[in-house]
C-alpha positions in Angstrom: 110.4 221.2 137.3 110.0 223.5 140.3 112.9 223.7 142.7 110.9 222.1 145.4 110.1 219.0 143.5 113.8 218.8 142.2 115.1 218.9 146.0 112.4 216.3 147.0 113.4 214.0 144.1 117.1 214.2 144.9 116.3 213.6 148.6 114.3 210.4 147.7 116.9 209.3 145.4 119.7 209.9 147.8 117.8 208.1 150.6 117.0 205.1 148.4 120.7 204.9 147.2 121.9 205.1 150.8 119.5 202.2 151.9 120.7 200.1 149.0 124.4 200.9 149.8 123.7 200.1 153.6 121.9 196.8 152.6 124.8 195.8 150.4 127.2 196.5 153.1 125.0 194.7 155.7 125.0 191.8 153.3 128.7 191.9 152.9 129.2 191.9 156.6 126.8 189.1 157.2 128.4 186.8 154.6 132.1 187.5 155.2 132.4 188.9 158.8 132.1 187.3 162.1 132.4 189.5 165.4 133.5 188.2 168.7 133.4 190.4 171.8 134.3 190.1 175.5 132.7 192.2 178.4 133.2 192.3 182.0 129.8 193.7 183.0 130.6 194.6 186.5 128.4 192.7 188.9 125.2 191.9 187.0 123.3 190.5 189.9 119.6 190.1 190.3 117.7 191.5 193.4 116.8 188.2 194.7 118.5 186.7 197.9 120.2 183.4 197.1 121.5 181.8 200.4 124.0 179.8 198.6 125.8 182.9 197.3 127.4 185.8 198.7 125.0 188.3 197.1 124.0 190.3 200.1 125.7 193.3 198.6 123.2 193.3 195.6 120.0 193.5 197.6 117.4 196.3 197.8 118.0 196.5 201.6 121.9 196.7 201.1 124.2 199.7 201.5 124.1 199.8 197.5 120.3 199.8 197.4 120.3 197.5 194.5 116.6 197.8 193.4 114.5 196.5 190.6 114.7 199.8 188.9 118.5 200.0 189.0 118.8 196.3 187.7 116.6 197.1 184.7 118.7 200.3 184.0 121.8 198.0 184.2 120.2 195.7 181.7 119.4 198.4 179.4 122.8 200.0 179.6 124.6 196.7 178.9 122.5 195.9 175.9 123.1 199.4 174.5 126.9 198.7 174.7 126.8 195.3 173.1 124.4 196.4 170.3 126.7 199.2 169.5 129.8 197.2 168.9 129.2 196.2 165.5 127.6 198.9 163.3 126.4 196.4 160.8 124.6 194.0 163.1 124.8 192.4 166.4 128.1 190.5 167.4 127.8 186.9 166.7 129.5 185.8 169.9 129.9 187.7 173.2 131.9 186.4 176.3 130.7 187.7 179.6 132.0 187.8 183.2 130.5 189.0 186.4 127.1 187.5 185.8 125.3 185.9 188.8 123.1 183.5 187.0 121.3 182.4 183.9 118.2 184.3 184.9 120.1 187.9 184.3 121.5 186.5 181.1 118.0 185.6 179.9 116.9 189.2 180.9 119.9 190.7 179.0 119.4 188.7 175.8 115.6 189.5 175.8 116.2 193.2 176.0 114.8 195.3 173.3 118.3 195.9 171.6 119.5 192.4 171.7 116.3 190.3 171.3 116.6 190.6 167.3 119.8 188.6 167.7 118.0 185.5 169.0 120.9 185.0 171.3 121.3 181.5 173.0 123.1 181.2 176.4 125.7 178.9 177.6 126.2 179.2 181.3 127.2 176.7 184.1 127.0 177.8 188.0 130.6 177.9 189.4 131.8 177.4 192.9 133.0 181.1 193.0 132.8 182.4 196.4 131.2 185.6 195.3 128.7 184.0 193.1 129.9 185.5 190.0 130.4 183.4 186.8 131.5 183.4 183.0 129.0 182.9 180.1 128.8 183.0 176.5 126.0 184.2 174.3 125.9 183.5 170.5 123.6 184.0 167.6 122.4 180.5 166.5 122.0 181.6 162.8 125.8 182.2 162.6 127.2 179.7 165.1 126.1 176.1 165.4 126.6 174.9 169.1 128.4 171.5 169.2 129.3 171.0 172.9 130.7 172.8 176.0 132.7 172.0 179.1 133.7 173.8 182.4 137.3 173.5 183.6 137.9 174.0 187.3 140.8 175.9 188.5 142.4 174.9 191.7 145.0 177.1 193.5 148.4 175.6 194.6 148.7 177.5 197.8 145.0 177.5 198.6 143.4 174.3 197.3 140.1 174.8 199.2 139.4 178.3 197.7 136.8 178.3 195.0 136.9 180.5 191.9 135.4 180.9 188.5 135.4 178.1 186.0 137.0 178.4 182.6 134.2 178.0 179.9 135.0 176.0 176.9 132.8 176.1 174.0 132.9 174.2 170.6 130.9 175.2 167.7 130.7 175.5 163.8 130.8 178.6 161.8 128.7 179.3 158.7 131.5 177.9 156.5 131.6 174.7 158.5 134.8 175.4 160.2 135.1 174.5 163.9 135.8 177.2 166.3 137.0 176.6 169.9 136.3 179.4 172.5 137.4 179.7 176.0 136.0 182.3 178.3 138.0 183.4 181.3 137.8 185.5 184.5 141.0 185.0 186.5 141.5 186.0 190.2 141.8 189.7 190.9 144.8 191.8 192.2 142.9 192.9 195.3 145.5 191.6 197.8 148.2 192.9 195.6 149.8 191.9 192.3 152.7 190.0 193.4 150.7 188.4 196.2 147.9 187.1 194.0 150.2 186.3 190.8 150.3 182.5 191.7 146.5 182.3 191.3 146.6 183.6 187.8 149.5 181.3 187.0 147.4 178.4 188.3 144.6 179.2 185.9 146.9 179.9 182.9 148.4 176.3 183.5 144.8 174.8 183.2 144.1 176.8 180.2 147.4 175.9 178.5 146.7 172.3 179.1 143.3 172.3 177.4 144.6 174.4 174.5 147.6 171.9 174.1 145.2 169.0 174.0 143.3 170.6 171.1 146.4 171.7 169.1 148.3 168.3 169.5 145.2 166.7 168.0 145.0 169.3 165.2 147.7 171.9 164.8 145.4 173.9 162.7 142.7 174.1 165.1 141.1 177.5 165.3 141.1 178.6 169.0 139.8 181.9 170.4 140.4 182.8 174.0 138.9 185.7 175.7 138.5 187.0 179.2 139.3 189.4 182.1 142.6 187.8 183.0 143.4 190.5 185.7 147.0 190.6 184.2 148.4 192.3 181.2 149.8 190.8 178.0 153.4 191.2 179.4 152.7 189.5 182.8 154.1 186.0 183.4 150.6 184.3 183.3 149.8 185.4 179.9 153.2 185.9 178.2 155.3 183.0 179.7 152.9 180.3 181.1 150.2 180.6 178.4 152.8 181.6 175.7 150.7 184.1 174.4 152.9 186.7 172.6 153.0 189.3 169.8 155.5 187.3 167.9 154.2 187.6 164.2 157.0 185.4 162.8 156.9 182.2 164.9 156.6 178.9 163.2 155.6 177.1 166.5 151.9 176.3 166.1 151.7 176.1 169.9 152.5 179.7 170.5 149.5 181.8 170.8 149.0 185.4 169.6 147.6 188.0 171.9 145.7 190.6 169.8 145.9 193.3 172.5 149.7 193.0 173.3 150.8 195.7 171.1 148.0 198.1 172.2 149.2 197.4 175.8 152.6 198.5 174.7 151.1 201.7 173.4 149.4 202.5 176.7 146.0 201.6 175.6 143.7 199.8 178.1 140.4 198.4 178.9 140.3 199.2 182.5 141.4 202.3 184.6 142.8 201.8 188.0 143.8 205.1 190.0 144.6 206.9 186.6 146.6 204.1 185.1 145.2 202.2 182.0 145.4 198.3 182.3 144.9 196.0 179.4 143.5 193.1 181.5 140.8 192.2 179.0 142.5 190.1 176.3 141.8 188.5 172.9 144.1 185.6 172.3 144.1 183.3 169.1 145.9 180.3 167.7 148.2 180.7 164.8 145.7 179.3 162.3 143.4 182.2 162.9 146.2 184.5 162.1 147.9 182.7 159.2 145.3 180.3 157.6 145.0 180.8 153.8 141.5 179.7 154.0 138.4 180.4 156.1 138.0 182.9 158.9 141.2 185.0 159.8 142.0 188.1 161.7 144.9 190.6 161.2 147.5 191.2 163.8 146.0 194.5 164.8 142.5 193.1 164.7 141.9 193.4 168.6 139.9 196.6 169.5 138.8 198.3 172.8 135.2 199.5 172.3 134.7 202.9 173.7 132.3 205.7 172.8 131.9 209.0 174.6 128.5 208.1 176.2 130.2 205.2 177.9 132.7 207.5 179.7 133.0 209.4 182.8 134.8 212.6 183.0 137.1 211.9 186.1 138.1 215.2 187.4 140.8 213.4 189.8 142.8 212.0 187.0 141.8 214.4 184.1 140.9 211.3 182.2 137.7 209.9 180.4 137.3 206.5 182.2 134.5 203.9 182.0 131.4 205.1 183.4 130.6 202.4 186.1 127.5 201.3 188.0 129.0 201.8 191.3 132.0 203.2 193.3 131.8 201.5 196.6 128.3 202.0 197.9 127.8 205.0 195.7 125.5 204.4 192.8 126.5 206.3 189.4 124.1 204.4 187.1 126.7 203.7 184.3 127.4 200.8 182.3 130.6 199.0 183.6 134.0 199.6 185.1 135.4 197.9 182.0 135.4 198.6 178.3 134.5 195.6 176.1 137.1 194.2 173.7 136.2 192.9 170.4 137.6 191.6 167.0 136.0 190.8 163.6 137.2 187.7 161.7 137.1 187.9 157.9 136.3 184.9 155.8 138.8 184.4 153.0 
């Protein structure tokens, strides 16, 4: 056999073997893995004025000059990030925050890269003063929707102030296990960390009550909590009020486990503020997702921050690679988001 044909035969054999191995790996992933992600998408607004929302900042005639072209660039950027999280397929569940309405979510899930996932949308309009909401998208072939609710957050010191709801979704996994998912976006630190802490504590109390209701009915309930909490794992709202820790030895089924806690201690973050990394995007689970002998579980170090070089900006001021964002004030950068997404992959025992 001539050298050319030998090389060609070897190339075809290698390609065939690679495709077979990839299909086997993909099949394994499909049958045994379930990926959940959370992404603060940094102001995903449409370009249409809604008089009932404070969306003037994101209109074509605004200082930001939020045009249709920029909007679709944003949609394509976000879909590229989400579709890249899991190498063996699109993530089964993605929690989102900073979305204006259901229309932008429909554009996102119908984008070229996400459309193959046939994502379904769960979204309710909140009373948030800025007009941004939380939402959840899921692949219906892997997660069967049962019900959802929104939980209002009222502030102790400012009861008339409106903020984002906490979204609760109940569904069934492909092994018939029930999974309870909460999507959060707690109040920012814009007026100061200490000055605004009470607002996040108020949100933590609402969430804790809902979690307790589930666990008291079923101490083995599999609960997954995700969100931009605007607090880090060691802050009072998460560590004390929500009782989400990094304690791997607890026997208390009411104690939650924060998958991002130890990463925070190691100076890893999902958001960079003035050169400091903050772990404000967290993934928190009930004990049954950590210790169950059957069904879907996750390892204690399973929480990950998803970041690739193409998602990053070379920040000359700090000497760091930080999230490549869409805007800095009115300045358009054309990036992805000012947050990195966080994710975890559950494994079915």
